[in-house]
C-alpha positions as CSV (number, residue, x, y, z in Angstrom):
1,M,4.6,77.9,16.1
2,K,7.9,75.8,17.4
3,L,9.6,78.3,18.8
4,V,13.8,76.7,20.3
5,L,15.0,76.9,22.7
6,A,18.9,77.5,22.7
7,S,20.7,76.6,25.0
8,N,21.8,73.2,26.0
9,N,22.3,73.5,29.5
10,Q,20.1,70.7,31.4
11,G,19.0,73.1,34.6
12,K,18.0,76.3,32.8
13,L,16.0,74.0,30.2
14,F,13.7,72.0,33.2
15,E,13.1,76.0,34.0
16,M,11.7,77.7,31.1
17,Q,9.6,73.7,29.8
18,A,8.2,75.1,33.2
19,L,8.2,78.7,32.4
20,F,7.1,78.6,28.7
21,A,4.2,75.5,29.1
22,P,2.0,79.1,28.8
23,L,2.5,79.4,25.3
24,E,1.8,75.9,24.7
25,K,-1.6,76.4,25.1
26,Q,-1.8,78.6,22.2
27,G,-0.1,76.4,20.4
28,V,3.5,77.1,20.8
29,T,5.5,73.7,20.5
30,I,8.6,74.5,22.3
31,I,11.7,72.5,21.8
32,S,15.3,72.4,22.2
33,Q,18.2,72.9,20.8
34,S,20.0,69.7,21.2
35,D,16.9,67.4,20.0
36,L,17.6,69.7,16.4
37,N,21.5,69.5,17.3
38,V,22.8,73.0,17.2
39,P,26.0,73.8,17.5
40,E,26.9,76.1,20.5
41,A,27.4,79.6,19.4
42,P,30.1,82.0,20.5
43,E,29.8,84.2,23.3
44,P,32.9,87.4,23.3
45,F,30.1,90.0,24.8
46,K,30.4,91.9,27.5
47,T,26.5,92.1,28.0
48,F,24.2,89.6,28.6
49,L,22.0,91.2,25.9
50,E,24.4,90.9,23.0
51,N,25.5,87.3,24.5
52,A,21.6,86.3,24.4
53,L,20.6,87.8,20.7
54,T,24.1,85.4,19.2
55,K,22.6,82.8,21.1
56,A,19.3,83.3,19.8
57,R,20.4,83.9,15.9
58,N,22.5,81.5,16.4
59,A,19.8,78.4,16.5
60,A,16.9,80.0,14.3
61,R,19.9,80.1,11.6
62,H,20.3,76.2,12.2
63,T,16.9,75.0,12.2
64,G,14.8,77.9,10.3
65,L,12.8,78.4,13.0
66,P,11.9,81.0,16.0
67,A,14.3,80.5,18.9
68,L,14.6,82.0,22.3
69,A,18.2,82.7,23.6
70,D,18.5,83.8,27.6
71,D,22.0,85.0,29.0
72,A,22.3,84.8,32.4
73,G,24.5,85.4,35.5
74,L,25.5,86.5,39.1
75,C,26.3,90.5,39.2
76,V,28.9,90.8,42.0
77,D,28.6,95.0,44.2
78,A,31.6,93.9,45.2
79,F,33.3,92.9,42.4
80,N,31.9,95.6,40.4
81,G,29.5,93.6,39.0
82,L,31.2,90.8,38.0
83,P,31.8,87.4,37.3
84,G,28.7,89.1,35.3
85,V,28.3,87.1,31.3
86,D,31.5,84.9,32.6
87,T,29.5,83.3,35.5
88,A,29.5,79.6,34.0
89,Y,33.6,79.9,34.2
90,Y,33.8,81.5,37.0
91,A,36.2,79.0,38.5
92,T,38.4,78.8,35.8
93,Q,39.8,82.1,36.8
94,F,41.0,80.5,39.9
95,G,42.8,77.1,38.6
96,L,39.7,74.8,38.8
97,P,37.5,73.1,36.5
98,K,34.1,74.5,34.8
99,G,31.3,73.2,37.1
100,D,28.6,74.9,39.3
101,D,29.8,73.6,42.5
102,N,34.0,74.8,41.7
103,N,32.1,78.2,41.1
104,V,30.2,78.7,44.3
105,R,33.6,77.1,45.9
106,A,35.6,79.9,44.1
107,L,33.1,82.4,45.5
108,L,33.0,81.8,48.8
109,D,36.3,81.7,48.7
110,Q,36.9,85.1,47.1
111,M,34.4,86.9,50.0
112,K,35.6,84.8,52.8
113,N,36.7,88.4,53.6
114,I,34.0,91.0,52.2
115,T,31.7,92.4,54.1
116,N,29.2,94.0,51.0
117,R,27.9,90.9,50.2
118,R,25.0,91.8,47.7
119,A,24.3,90.4,44.0
120,A,21.6,90.5,42.1
121,L,20.7,86.5,39.6
122,V,20.2,88.5,36.5
123,S,18.5,87.5,32.7
124,T,18.1,88.8,29.7
125,L,15.9,86.4,27.4
126,V,16.2,87.4,22.8
127,A,13.3,86.0,20.7
128,V,13.9,86.2,16.9
129,R,11.3,84.8,14.4
130,T,14.3,85.1,11.8
131,P,18.4,85.1,12.0
132,D,17.5,88.6,10.8
133,D,14.7,89.7,12.9
134,P,15.1,93.6,13.6
135,E,12.8,93.9,16.1
136,P,14.4,91.2,18.4
137,L,11.7,90.6,21.7
138,V,13.9,91.7,24.6
139,A,12.6,90.5,28.5
140,V,14.8,91.3,31.9
141,G,14.8,90.1,34.9
142,R,16.7,90.7,38.3
143,A,16.2,89.3,41.9
144,V,18.5,91.0,44.4
145,G,19.9,89.4,47.5
146,E,23.3,88.7,49.3
147,I,26.0,85.9,48.7
148,T,26.0,83.6,52.4
149,K,28.8,82.4,53.8
150,E,28.3,78.6,52.9
151,R,25.5,77.1,51.3
152,I,22.6,76.4,51.9
153,G,19.5,74.3,50.7
154,A,19.7,71.5,48.3
155,G,17.5,71.9,45.8
156,G,18.4,74.5,42.0
157,F,21.4,74.5,40.2
158,G,24.6,77.2,39.7
159,F,24.8,79.4,42.3
160,D,21.1,78.6,44.0
161,P,22.4,77.3,47.4
162,V,24.2,80.3,48.0
163,L,21.8,83.9,47.2
164,F,19.2,84.3,50.3
165,I,16.6,86.3,49.4
166,P,15.9,88.6,52.1
167,E,12.9,88.6,51.7
168,I,11.2,85.1,52.6
169,S,14.8,84.9,54.4
170,K,15.9,81.7,51.8
171,T,17.9,80.9,49.6
172,F,17.1,80.1,46.5
173,A,18.4,76.1,46.8
174,Q,15.2,76.2,49.3
175,L,13.1,76.9,47.1
176,L,10.7,73.9,45.4
177,P,10.5,75.1,41.7
178,E,7.6,76.4,40.8
179,E,8.6,78.7,43.9
180,K,12.0,79.5,42.7
181,N,10.4,79.8,39.4
182,A,8.0,83.1,41.1
183,R,10.9,85.1,42.3
184,S,13.4,84.1,40.1
185,H,15.1,86.1,37.7
186,R,15.2,83.5,35.4
187,G,11.1,83.4,36.3
188,Q,10.6,87.1,36.0
189,A,12.3,87.7,31.7
190,A,9.9,85.1,31.7
191,R,6.6,86.5,32.5
192,L,7.5,89.0,30.3
193,M,8.1,87.5,27.1
194,V,5.9,84.9,26.8
195,E,3.5,88.3,27.1
196,L,5.7,90.1,24.4
197,I,5.6,86.9,22.5
198,R,1.2,86.7,23.1
199,R,1.2,90.7,21.9
200,N,3.4,90.3,19.0
201,W,3.9,86.6,17.3
202,L,0.2,85.2,18.1
């Protein structure tokens, strides 16, 4: 079975390829939507679930193959859960160009006088067999931590350098890829999704 990953984010694709590798032993071939010239789907919704479902349906519609999509973001307690689904565009609210580096810069600037630094990285994965699949598979992962006062670590992408995980006293950017995948929001969601696909589709 071929399964299309509905993302063009290279950091995310690298992680997802590793996380879904266990399915390859059962005959599942993971393909990036960029390899099939699938256009980006609009993401007009306010929840991770709705946006992930839209992206999965878009990839399935353009390829005729089952598709898997992730919508993820940072939810900051002090901002009532924002930036949430707008995480990728966070910096643009403050006149900065879109990009991971500027997103981190904007977040640290906005939080410099805030004492409640609790936040979570959230990942929602949705898989569909067809664009009109009435029974999409859904898996959610949540990694809770605290926003640091400065960047720590050089690995990962996105907000990894500023999400400190108290249980291990490190940010995600300080972890090796396999260590991060074992604890991250996307790693949690992917392990659940692998089991859902095995149980329901294979």
